[in-house]
C-alpha positions in Angstrom: 81.0 87.6 103.4 79.4 89.5 106.2 81.2 92.4 107.7 83.2 91.4 110.8 82.4 93.9 113.5 84.9 94.9 116.1 84.0 92.9 119.1 85.6 91.8 122.3 87.5 88.5 121.6 85.4 86.5 124.0 82.3 87.5 122.0 83.7 86.2 118.7 82.2 82.7 118.0 83.5 79.8 116.0 81.7 80.9 112.8 83.3 84.4 113.0 86.7 82.8 113.7 86.3 80.6 110.6 85.3 83.7 108.6 88.3 85.5 110.0 90.7 82.6 109.1 89.3 82.5 105.6 89.7 86.3 105.2 93.2 86.1 106.6 94.3 83.3 104.3 92.7 84.8 101.2 93.9 88.4 102.0 97.5 87.4 102.7 97.7 85.2 99.6 96.4 88.0 97.3 98.9 90.4 98.9 101.9 88.0 98.5 100.8 87.3 94.9 100.8 91.0 94.1 104.2 91.5 95.7 105.8 88.7 93.7 103.9 89.4 90.5 105.0 93.0 90.4 108.6 92.3 91.4 108.8 89.4 89.0 107.6 91.4 86.1 109.9 94.3 87.0 112.9 91.9 87.3 112.0 90.7 83.8 112.0 94.3 82.5 115.3 94.8 84.3 116.8 91.9 82.4 116.2 93.9 79.2 118.7 96.4 80.4 121.4 93.8 79.7 120.5 93.8 76.0 121.3 96.4 73.4 118.6 98.9 72.3 117.1 98.7 75.8 116.3 102.4 76.0 114.0 102.1 73.0 112.2 99.1 74.6 111.5 100.7 78.0 110.9 104.2 76.9 114.0 105.8 78.5 113.4 104.3 82.0 116.7 103.7 83.8 117.5 100.6 85.7 118.1 102.7 88.8 114.7 104.4 88.5 113.0 101.0 88.1 114.9 99.7 91.1 114.0 102.6 93.3 110.3 102.3 92.3 110.3 98.6 93.1 112.1 99.1 96.4 109.4 101.6 97.4 106.6 99.3 96.2 108.1 96.4 98.2 108.4 98.5 101.3 104.8 99.6 101.0 103.6 96.0 100.4 105.7 94.9 103.4 103.8 97.4 105.5 100.4 96.5 104.1 100.9 92.7 104.6 102.2 93.3 108.1 99.3 95.6 109.0 96.7 93.3 107.5 98.0 90.3 109.4 98.4 92.2 112.7 94.8 93.7 112.4 93.2 90.3 112.0 95.4 88.7 114.6 94.4 91.2 117.2 90.8 91.9 116.2 89.6 88.4 115.3 92.0 86.1 117.0 92.8 88.0 120.2 96.5 88.2 119.6 97.1 84.5 118.9 96.8 81.7 116.4 97.7 83.6 113.2 100.5 85.9 112.0 102.9 84.9 114.8 106.6 85.6 114.9 107.5 83.0 112.3 105.2 84.6 109.7 106.5 88.0 110.5 110.1 86.8 110.1 109.3 85.1 106.7 107.7 88.3 105.5 110.7 90.4 106.6 113.2 88.0 105.0 111.3 87.9 101.7 111.0 91.7 101.5 114.7 92.3 102.5 115.8 89.8 99.8 113.7 91.5 97.2 115.1 94.9 98.2 118.7 93.6 98.2 118.1 92.1 94.8 117.0 95.5 93.5 120.0 97.2 95.0 122.4 94.7 93.5 120.6 94.9 90.1 120.7 98.7 89.9 123.8 99.6 91.9 125.9 96.5 92.2 128.9 95.5 90.1 128.1 94.9 86.4 130.2 93.2 83.7 
């Protein structure tokens, strides 16, 4: 794909908008995939903490340390996804058409739910 130069919005043609839309869709999906793949794998590892002999399996990693790391990762991915969407929205689409309030709200809700899940897993009541 050719490099999208920073241009005034009026100078961006239909072809560049289609390239921008493709870049936005692909970039956002890859970022969301990474967010969920890492958190999903880490939640699977966290499930091992409920079993005996866990410390031997995870090399001494504590559930709290895993949770803090995943909370930080989720916060960084939240910022990255937001910045990517905002950049393309303003630079290619002139502040409209993509990454509107609904998309920002969905991103925020997903990340908050992941962070709350980690807080509950690590610091919540356990049987």
